[in-house]
C-alpha positions, 0 to 999 in steps of 0.5 A: 500500500505504501509503495502504491502511494509512493509511486502515485505521488511520484507520478503526480509530482513528475507530471506536475513538474513537466507541466511547469517547465518551459519549452527548450529554447522558449527563452531565446526566442525560438518558435514552439515545435520548430527545430533550433534553426527555426526551419521546417524539418523534411524527413521524406522526399514527398514532404520536401516537395510538398511542404511549405518553406518557412523560416523565422528569426529575430535580430538577436538570433542572427550574428549581425557581423556575418549577416552584413556580409551575407551573399545569397546562394542558389543551387545553379544546377537545380535552377538551370534544370527548372528553367530548361524544363520550363522552356521545353513546355513552350510549344515554340521551343524544341530543344534548350540548354541553360548554364548558370554562373555566379552572375550570368545565365546562358540559354541556347534553344532551338525554335520549333516548327511552330515558332513563326517569330523567333524574336517573340520566342526569344523574348518569352525565353528571356522572361521565363528565365527572369522569372526564376532568377535573382534580378542581378543576373545577366541573361544571354540567349542564342538560337545558334546550334554551336552554342549548345556545345559551348555551354556544355564545355563550360558546364563542369567549371566552377565560379572560383577558377580563373580559366573559366572566367575568361571563357565566360567573358568570350562566350558573353562577347560571342553571344552579344554578337549573335543574339537578337536584341531580345536575347540579352538582358544586362543589369547594372545592379550586380552583387 
């Protein structure tokens, strides 16, 4: 009988104490039920593709010195994949390739037989790319078939190598000469 009362009392005490404690992280501003970095956790690929993206911070949670030098990063391969697949959904585009560097996007495409006005198609290709990219990206578009090989030859390079930077500059020069007016979008607001 004494053991039952002791166990009962201990159970009530433990329940009472656990109800009175604060949630871990509640005193430093994190959100209830979220991971310490205030981001949604995705455990399956299905959740990753269907769950909303959400992040919340307050200024005390961020290292202001590091954040002042923050540079946004994108997955260039994934972005190029999304742009190219979207372009191929257009009835006026038969084939497309996209190369994205640190501040330039190069697109080569082959107009389909349905494309009566290449200038209009090029304008649509440019607008499609702009809808995916940050505003500081320059966009160069070509319908020349050799441009596919040029883009593929640069595809394994990195943004930190000097040799590819020269090759990118040459590609910009070449595409400016070949591209229709609608096929170039250059911005002064580069990061």
